[in-house]
N, C-alpha and C positions, 0 to 999 in steps of 0.2 A: 466341586469338592471331589466327586464321584472321580471322575478324571484323573485329578492327581494323585486320588488313592492307587488306581490302576497303573498311573505311569508311572509312580515312585515304589511302589510297594506291590501290588497284583502280578505285575508283568513281569517286574523281574523277578521275583520269587517262579513265576512260570520256567522264566531261561534258566536259573539255579539248579532248577530239579531235571531240565532237560542238558544238565551240562554243557551249556553255552555261554557263550564269554559275552554274551550282548552289550551289555548295562557297561560294561567296563570301556568296549571298544567304539561305540555310542559316545560317550562322553569327550573321548581322546579326537572325535572326529569332528568334534563342537568346537572345540579349541581351534584344531588344525585347520581348519576352515578358514579362519580368519589370519593364515600366516599369507605370506604375501606369496606370489606365483615362481620365484627363484624359490625360496625358502621350501613351500612344497615340494616342490620337483626334485630339490637336493636332499631330501629326505627320501623320496622314493627309489633315486638311485641308488641310497645304502642300503634299504629295504628289499630293491632287485636286484642286489650283490649276495645278499644273504642267502635270499630263495634261491637262487640259484646254485651257492654253492652247497646248499641240503640237499634240493635237487639231483645235482652230481652225486654227492652222496649215498644219499638212501634210495633212487631211483633207476631201478638195473635198467631201463629204455636211454636216460639221457647219461649214465653212466657210458653206457656202450658207446651214444652218441659222441660226447664230449671226446673220448678215447681214438674214437675214429675219425675225427675232425682235426684231431692235434690238439685241441684246447682243453683248459683249464678254466674254474671257475673266476680266478685271476684274469681271464684276458676279455669278459663281462663284466665292467661296470656300472654302464648305461643304458642309456637305451638306444644310443647310434650302433653301440657293440650286438647289440640282440641280432642284427644285421646279419651277425656271422654263422646265425644257426639256422636251420631251416623251419620252413613252415610245419605248424602242426593242424591237420585237417580229420576231416571224419574216418577216410578211409585208413587214414594212419593210425589213427585209435581205435578202431575196428581191430586190424590188424595186431595192433602190441599193446589189448588192453591190460593182460595180467602181468607185464613188463612195467607198463606206466602208476602202477599201485606203488607206493614207498615201502619198502622193506619193515621202516617203522610205523605205518600208518595206524591208525589209531580204529573204533569204528568207524566205517562206511557203508553207506547206502547205494544200492541202484537207482538213478534216476536217467529216465528218457526224454529227449525233447517235445516239443510239444509238434515239431515235423511240419509245420509250416512254409519252411525253405523247402520240402520233397524228400529230404533226407533225414530220416530222425535218428538219433544217437543216442545212444546207452553210454552212460559215465559213472564213476564212483563219486558221491557228496559225502564231506566232512562235517562234524560239529565245526572245524573251523572255517569251512568257506561259510557253513548256514549263520554263522553268529557274524560275521563281516555283512551278510548282504541283507542281514534280517537289521543291521546296527545302518548301514547305509541307507535303508526305506526308511528307518525311523527317525533317521537326521533331516533328509528330506522330508517326510510330513510334517516335521517340525516348521520348518520354513512359511508353512501357509498357516499357522495360526491355531492349527489341530493338532490332537497328540492322541497316543493310545491309549481308549476306553471312551473315548469321545463317541456317538452315536455314528457307527459306518452300514450300508452296504456296497457287499461285492455283487457285480454281475458277473459269473465268473463261469466256466464250462467246460475247464477240466475234468476227465473221468478221474485224475490225481485226485483231487481237493474233494470233488463231490461225492467218489466213492469212499473217502477218507473219513466223512463226516459220522465220526461212532458218537457214543453216550458222551465219551470224554470230553471230544472236542466240540460236540453241540455244547454243555457245559460251558466250555472255556469260552466260545465265541457269545454265548448268553450276559457269560460273567466280562467279558470287555467289550460289550455291547455292540457286536460286529456279526449280523444278518447276513447269509451268503444264499443268493438266491440263482439258480440255474438262469444259463445266457445262450442255451443251445437250439431248442424250442421254443420257437416265438412266433405264434399267430397273434391274431389281432384281442383275443380274450384275455392269452399271457401275457401280451404286453400291457393291457388294460388294467391287470391285475401287481403288475409290477408296477405300475405309476400308483395304484392303489397304496403299496407297502412301502413305498417312498413315501406318498401324503403321509400314511400313520404312523411310519418310525420320526420322520422330519429328522432325518442323522445331520450329521452337520457337514461329513465326507461320502462321497459315493467312488467306489472302484472299481475297474475293469475295462474292459475294451472298448475304443472309442468308438468302433461301425457301434457296437451294441446304445452304447447312449446316445449315441445320434440319430437312429431306429426308436429310441424310447422318445427319445424328445419329440419327433416326428408324428408319431402316435399320439403324442400328449397338446401339438400344436392340431393336427387333425381333428381329434375330439372338443377342441378348445378346452381342455385343462390345466390350470395355472400351477405349476412346479415351483416360480418363483418368488417364492412366498413362503420359503418351508424352513429356509433358517440354513441351507445347506453352503458352507462355506467354499468349498474347492472339489473339482471331480479331476481323480486320478487317472490317466489313462496310461496304458500300458500295452506289450504284447503284439499291437501293431504299429503302423504308419497312422500317424493323426494328421490329414488332409486338414489345410485350411477351412473349406466348408464346414466340417465336421467340428471344427472347433467353434463357428461361428452360430450354427443351429443347438450347439450343446449348451453355451454359454448364454446363449438367449433367452434359451427356455428354461433351465434349468436360473439364471440368476448367478451365475455363480463362473469363476475362472476355469480354466481346464491347464491342471498340470498335467504334462507330458512327462513319460519314464522312459529308457530305453533300455534294454538289457535282453535276458534271456537265461534259462535252466542253465545254459551251456557256459555262456561268457560272464554271467552276472550281472549284477545292476550297475550297469554304465555309465551312466548320464540321468540329472534328474533336472527340470527343470525347476529356476527359481520364481518370486513373485517381478523381480523384471526384466523376467524372459527369456532368459538363456538357460542351455544347457549342459549346467557343470558336470563333469568327469568326475567321479571318483577314484579321485586320482591318487588318494594315500595306497591304497588297494591293487588298483589297476594302469598298470602301464596302456596306452591306443598306441598303435602305429598305424601311417593310413597310409598303403601302399598303389603303385601305379599296377597296370596289368601285365606288366611284367616284373612287379615281386619289390617294385624299387620304392624307398620312402619318397612321398611330396611333401614339398614344401605345406607352413601351414596356410590355412585359405583356400586351398586346390582340394577336390575331390576326387577319392580312391577310395577300397575297399579298408574296412577295418580289420585290424588284424590286435589282439587283446593277449597280454599276459597279465593273468589275476594269482598275486600274489599272494593270496588267502587258501594256495590251494597244493598244500604240500604235500597231503594222503595222497594225491589222482593231480598232477603240476598241468596246466592249462597254459603253455610258454609259447606265444606266435600263436596263437590261432585264427586259424581266417573265422571270419565269420559271414561273409556273402552278402555282409551288406555295406551300405557306401555312404561316406559322410565324409566333412570335412573337419582342423581343427581351426576354432572360428582364431582369426589374430587377434581379435581384442579381449579388452577387459571384461567382466560388466559391471556391471553401476553400482550394483549390491555390496562390491566391497571385499566378499569373497575371492579368495587368490585362489580359487581351484579353477584349474584351465576348461576350456567351454568347447563344447562339438557342434556343431550347425548343419546344415543343410541333410537332413539323417532321411536316408532314405530305405528302411525293409522292407522286408518281403509284404507281399498284399496279399489279403486273404479275403476274398468274398465271402457273400452270404449263398445259400442256397435253397431250392425249394419245392419242399415235397408235393406229391402228389395232390393231397387233399389242399394246399394251401401252406402248408405250417411254413415261415422262417426261418433256416436255421443259418446258424453260424459255419462257414466254411471248414471249421478246424472239427465240427459232428461227421465229415466224411473222412478228413483226414485219419480221426482217432482210429476209425478201421482198420485203414492199413500200418498206422505206426509202429503197435506191437507186434506182428506176423513176424516171423526168421523168415528169413530169405529175401528180404526187397531193400533193393538198393535205395533210387531215386522212383517217384512216381510224379504224375501230374494229373489233375481231376476235371474234365470241359464238362459243365450243365448245358448240354445243346437243347434240351426246352423239357418239361414237366415229366416228358414221359420218355426220355435218353438223356443217360451221361455216359462219355467215354472217358475209360480210366488207362493211361499209359504207365509201365509198369517197367522199370528196369531192373531186371535180378541179380541177384548175386552169383549165383550159379549161371550156367547156361540158360537154363529155362524154370518153369515153376510148378510145382506140381499141382496135378489136375483138382486135389483135394484142397489143394491153397484158394487156387483160380473157384472154386467152386464156394468157399467157405467170405471170400471178397463178394461176392457178387451179394450171396447172401448176407453178409453184413453191410450192402449198400442198399440193395429193397428193404430191408428192416429201418433201416432209415430213411428213405425218399417214398417207398411204398412198393405193392408186392407185382402191381403191374407196371410199375418201371424197367426197360430195356436198358441193361446194362454192357456196355461193351470193352470188354477186358483185350488190353492190346500189352503186347509184350513186346520192346521195343530193346534198342542198344545202347539208346544215346535221349536224353530230354530236351528240345529244342526249344531256343528261347521266342518269345514273343516280336513281333516285327521290331515293337518297338527296342527290342534290344533288353527287356526286363523279365524274367522269370517269373511267370505267376503262378503258384501250382493249386488252385484253386477258382475256376475258370468260370461262373456263370452268364450264360445268356437269355437268363429268364428276367423278367423283369418284374 
């Protein structure tokens, strides 16, 4: 009964006060998901044409781009026509930041990506985009028989979320029965406290990083603590690549299925897993292209880089945005009956754990966030060689980094890892990939 009150009354009121159209959008999404794939893609093309028309009319960058290319909005009516436009990437957004904001933009807020790719990005987020993102996540949550208002524990570590926990947000989370637990500094004591919180709360769902829940599960196994009898219905994981061994560990220990989610702050909620196992694209809002190394589209079933056009970004458009991640469009439909296209073989960025001098296990993002907000840094790579040595490679936006900025980075790392840890900072022109060909921006060689 309480969940019903929250999901049908309190949360809709909350969203309305924030001037979000979340409820209306979610209701529409729950209907459209049962249309055929053909119907969904036909509606997608109509919306894409309208979205691009608005971008050309209202966004200086795209107005100038279309003029330079000799194109009009009429020339792009389908996903296939998008190849007439260049890609959008982080350097382009940084260079044309002001020109990418629409002339008629409503209230917007600056957001910065987590930086797990090694290249953090600041962009503008509007109520339109937030409403669609929340609605997409809400729809996917309900696929698993849980809803807003059911007890939830969130294992997160972003300073954006943790630093924003003022009294109003704390009251809201309590009202919605959502408990936020920091997921950065995880020594054995804190992991056991985390398990105690889960046992005391008996949540219906967990939400957070797959690496963190895998670590919690291993800790529970190590100490012979049962957590598979608490009534947990589902474990939602996101923000990292989910590995099969992590899924097995989490599902076995918690006695609940793992629901994978793929997306990011920049590209939006791209795909969600349904109970039948497939990763459904948010096709009503997002157009996904898969491209090869030369930037050409590849057939369904063939892996390539994920390129996203998010059609709920009118105030600061993301059109043909290169994510840097790899996947393929699944050529087979899902047995659940939803017409939403599916993504498969997702290979997102990899972020490892690092270990402080005192033995505290920290999510790799704990170090990434030291670098993420600093001006003048284009790309970076962090290698923890041992508990007493961590190396940082930095590609500066200008020719070099000021000494004061170098010192700020070193002090920030020592604060996380320990005062006696040696931090070597190297300014480089390019970040090289690993021998495997993958870019991994936090590598810990400490077991």
